[in-house]
GUZAMAR-270855 format. One record per residue: residue number from 1; x, y, z of N, C-alpha, C in turn. Coordinates in nm, 2 decimals. Example, Ala and Ser with C-alpha at 12.3 -4.5 7.8 and 13.67 -1.06 7.14 Angstrom:
 pos     nX     nY     nZ    caX    caY    caZ     cX     cY     cZ
   1   1.32  -0.57   0.78   1.23  -0.45   0.78   1.32  -0.33   0.78
   2   1.28  -0.22   0.71   1.37  -0.11   0.71   1.29   0.00   0.79
//
This chain:
 pos     nX     nY     nZ    caX    caY    caZ     cX     cY     cZ
   1   7.45  10.77   9.89   7.45  10.76   9.70   7.54  10.58   9.68
   2   7.40  10.55   9.58   7.47  10.41   9.52   7.57  10.42   9.45
   3   7.62  10.32   9.42   7.72  10.33   9.30   7.65  10.27   9.18
   4   7.70  10.33   9.06   7.62  10.30   8.93   7.68  10.17   8.88
   5   7.65  10.09   8.80   7.66   9.98   8.72   7.78  10.01   8.66
   6   7.76  10.12   8.56   7.89  10.17   8.51   8.02  10.17   8.58
   7   8.02  10.23   8.70   8.13  10.26   8.82   8.20  10.12   8.87
   8   8.07  10.03   8.89   8.12   9.90   8.92   8.21   9.80   8.83
   9   8.15   9.82   8.72   8.23   9.79   8.62   8.34   9.82   8.55
  10   8.36   9.95   8.56   8.50  10.02   8.57   8.60  10.00   8.71
  11   8.54   9.97   8.82   8.62   9.91   8.91   8.69   9.80   8.91
  12   8.59   9.70   8.83   8.65   9.56   8.80   8.79   9.57   8.70
  13   8.73   9.68   8.60   8.79   9.66   8.48   8.98   9.73   8.54
  14   8.96   9.78   8.61   9.06   9.86   8.65   9.17   9.79   8.74
  15   9.09   9.68   8.85   9.14   9.58   8.93   9.23   9.48   8.83
  16   9.15   9.46   8.74   9.20   9.32   8.64   9.35   9.40   8.55
  17   9.30   9.51   8.51   9.43   9.58   8.46   9.56   9.58   8.54
  18   9.50   9.60   8.69   9.62   9.64   8.78   9.72   9.49   8.76
  19   9.59   9.38   8.82   9.65   9.28   8.82   9.71   9.22   8.77
  20   9.73   9.28   8.63   9.78   9.16   8.54   9.96   9.25   8.50
  21   9.97   9.35   8.58  10.10   9.45   8.60  10.21   9.43   8.71
  22  10.18   9.30   8.76  10.33   9.25   8.84  10.45   9.18   8.76
  23  10.41   9.14   8.62  10.52   9.09   8.53  10.59   9.23   8.50
  24  10.54   9.37   8.49  10.62   9.51   8.45  10.68   9.57   8.58
  25  10.56   9.50   8.69  10.66   9.57   8.84  10.69   9.48   8.91
  26  10.77   9.47   8.93  10.84   9.34   9.03  10.81   9.38   9.16
  27  10.75   9.51   9.24  10.74   9.56   9.38  10.62   9.50   9.36
  28  10.50   9.52   9.30  10.42   9.51   9.28  10.36   9.34   9.35
  29  10.29   9.34   9.43  10.21   9.23   9.49  10.11   9.21   9.40
  30   9.97   9.26   9.46   9.85   9.24   9.41   9.78   9.45   9.42
  31   9.69   9.45   9.38   9.59   9.59   9.39   9.44   9.51   9.43
  32   9.41   9.55   9.53   9.23   9.53   9.55   9.18   9.63   9.62
  33   9.07   9.63   9.63   8.97   9.74   9.71   8.97   9.86   9.64
  34   8.98   9.79   9.48   8.91   9.93   9.38   8.80   9.99   9.35
  35   8.81  10.15   9.41   8.67  10.22   9.41   8.68  10.31   9.30
  36   8.59  10.31   9.24   8.55  10.44   9.16   8.44  10.50   9.14
  37   8.44  10.65   9.15   8.29  10.72   9.19   8.33  10.86   9.07
  38   8.22  10.91   9.06   8.19  11.01   8.96   8.19  11.15   9.11
  39   8.27  11.25   9.04   8.25  11.38   9.13   8.22  11.47   9.05
  40   8.13  11.56   9.04   8.09  11.63   8.94   8.14  11.59   8.76
  41   8.22  11.63   8.72   8.26  11.60   8.61   8.41  11.46   8.57
  42   8.43  11.47   8.72   8.55  11.38   8.72   8.50  11.23   8.78
  43   8.58  11.14   8.69   8.58  11.04   8.75   8.74  10.97   8.83
  44   8.69  10.95   8.96   8.80  10.93   9.05   8.84  10.75   9.12
  45   8.95  10.70   9.10   8.96  10.58   9.17   9.05  10.55   9.26
  46   9.03  10.49   9.35   9.15  10.45   9.47   9.14  10.32   9.48
  47   9.23  10.26   9.53   9.27  10.14   9.56   9.35  10.12   9.68
  48   9.41   9.99   9.72   9.50   9.96   9.78   9.62   9.87   9.69
  49   9.75   9.86   9.70   9.83   9.83   9.66   9.95   9.75   9.72
  50   9.93   9.65   9.75  10.02   9.57   9.82  10.17   9.54   9.79
  51  10.27   9.58   9.82  10.43   9.56   9.77  10.46   9.48   9.82
  52  10.65   9.44   9.77  10.68   9.28   9.86  10.76   9.41   9.97
  53  10.77   9.35  10.06  10.83   9.38  10.19  10.94   9.44  10.20
  54  11.02   9.51  10.25  11.12   9.56  10.27  11.18   9.67  10.19
  55  11.07   9.73  10.12  11.14   9.85  10.03  11.13   9.95  10.07
  56  11.20  10.03  10.03  11.22  10.17  10.08  11.09  10.26  10.04
  57  11.02  10.35  10.12  10.89  10.44  10.08  10.88  10.51   9.97
  58  11.04  10.56   9.95  11.04  10.62   9.80  11.06  10.51   9.70
  59  11.09  10.43   9.70  11.06  10.34   9.55  10.90  10.28   9.57
  60  10.86  10.25   9.66  10.69  10.24   9.68  10.60  10.36   9.63
  61  10.65  10.50   9.66  10.60  10.63   9.58  10.59  10.62   9.46
  62  10.76  10.56   9.41  10.78  10.56   9.23  10.68  10.48   9.19
  63  10.68  10.36   9.24  10.58  10.28   9.14  10.47  10.30   9.14
  64  10.36  10.33   9.26  10.25  10.39   9.25  10.20  10.53   9.19
  65  10.29  10.59   9.15  10.34  10.72   9.05  10.31  10.62   8.91
  66  10.40  10.57   8.89  10.39  10.49   8.76  10.28  10.41   8.73
  67  10.21  10.34   8.81  10.11  10.26   8.80   9.99  10.39   8.78
  68   9.98  10.47   8.84   9.87  10.59   8.83   9.86  10.61   8.71
  69   9.99  10.66   8.63  10.01  10.65   8.50   9.94  10.54   8.38
  70   9.99  10.44   8.48   9.91  10.33   8.37   9.80  10.32   8.33
  71   9.74  10.34   8.47   9.60  10.34   8.53   9.51  10.46   8.39
  72   9.58  10.59   8.39   9.54  10.70   8.31   9.54  10.66   8.18
  73   9.66  10.62   8.15   9.69  10.58   8.01   9.57  10.51   7.93
  74   9.58  10.38   8.03   9.44  10.28   7.99   9.28  10.34   7.98
  75   9.29  10.42   8.10   9.13  10.46   8.10   9.14  10.60   8.10
  76   9.18  10.67   8.02   9.16  10.83   8.02   9.02  10.88   8.05
  77   8.93  10.82   8.08   8.79  10.86   8.16   8.84  10.95   8.29
  78   8.93  10.83   8.34   8.98  10.90   8.47   9.04  11.01   8.48
  79   9.04  11.09   8.59   9.12  11.23   8.60   9.17  11.22   8.73
  80   9.18  11.11   8.81   9.25  11.12   8.95   9.22  10.98   8.98
  81   9.35  10.94   9.07   9.39  10.84   9.13   9.45  10.83   9.26
  82   9.39  10.87   9.36   9.48  10.88   9.46   9.55  10.75   9.51
  83   9.61  10.64   9.51   9.63  10.53   9.51   9.68  10.54   9.65
  84   9.66  10.41   9.74   9.69  10.40   9.85   9.78  10.27   9.89
  85   9.92  10.30   9.92   9.98  10.18   9.92   9.92  10.10  10.04
  86   9.92   9.96  10.09   9.88   9.86  10.19   9.95   9.90  10.31
  87   9.96   9.97  10.42  10.04  10.04  10.50  10.09   9.91  10.60
  88   9.97   9.80  10.60  10.07   9.70  10.66  10.18   9.63  10.64
  89  10.19   9.61  10.48  10.26   9.61  10.42  10.43   9.69  10.42
  90  10.40   9.80  10.44  10.48   9.92  10.42  10.55   9.92  10.59
  91  10.46   9.92  10.68  10.51   9.94  10.83  10.60   9.85  10.85
  92  10.54   9.72  10.87  10.65   9.61  10.86  10.71   9.58  11.01
  93  10.84   9.56  11.03  10.91   9.59  11.18  10.96   9.65  11.14
  94  11.01   9.76  11.26  11.09   9.87  11.25  11.20   9.81  11.37
  95  11.31   9.92  11.38  11.41   9.88  11.42  11.39   9.84  11.55
  96  11.50   9.76  11.59  11.50   9.74  11.75  11.38   9.61  11.75
  97  11.33   9.57  11.65  11.19   9.48  11.72  11.08   9.48  11.74
  98  11.06   9.63  11.74  10.94   9.72  11.79  10.83   9.70  11.67
  99  10.73   9.60  11.70  10.60   9.60  11.60  10.52   9.73  11.62
 100  10.50   9.84  11.52  10.43   9.94  11.61  10.32   9.93  11.48
 101  10.29   9.82  11.46  10.15   9.79  11.36  10.03   9.80  11.45
 102   9.94   9.78  11.43   9.80   9.82  11.54   9.77   9.69  11.55
 103   9.79   9.69  11.70   9.71   9.52  11.74   9.58   9.49  11.74
 104   9.54   9.39  11.71   9.41   9.39  11.70   9.36   9.32  11.83
 105   9.25   9.39  11.88   9.22   9.33  12.03   9.10   9.23  12.06
//
């Protein structure tokens, strides 16, 4: 199904808003791949947020929850926003130097 002009504009507005927040959230590097869609009577948004490296996963979850709250405050028409932290930054390197990130072939 094609994305409406209104959803594309909303996606851009949400992305611009999120990328204005690193001054408030030191852990946040940027947000990208912001997408909005309407499902029945709900507007949903999803995006990837890149956080600074070496953060505990609990802190990342706290920040993404706060970002979600800020988005819903600024854009009350959005009813759900399953933020997806950028896992490449989250996973990083594990103990003993074993890199568990998927390798490109």
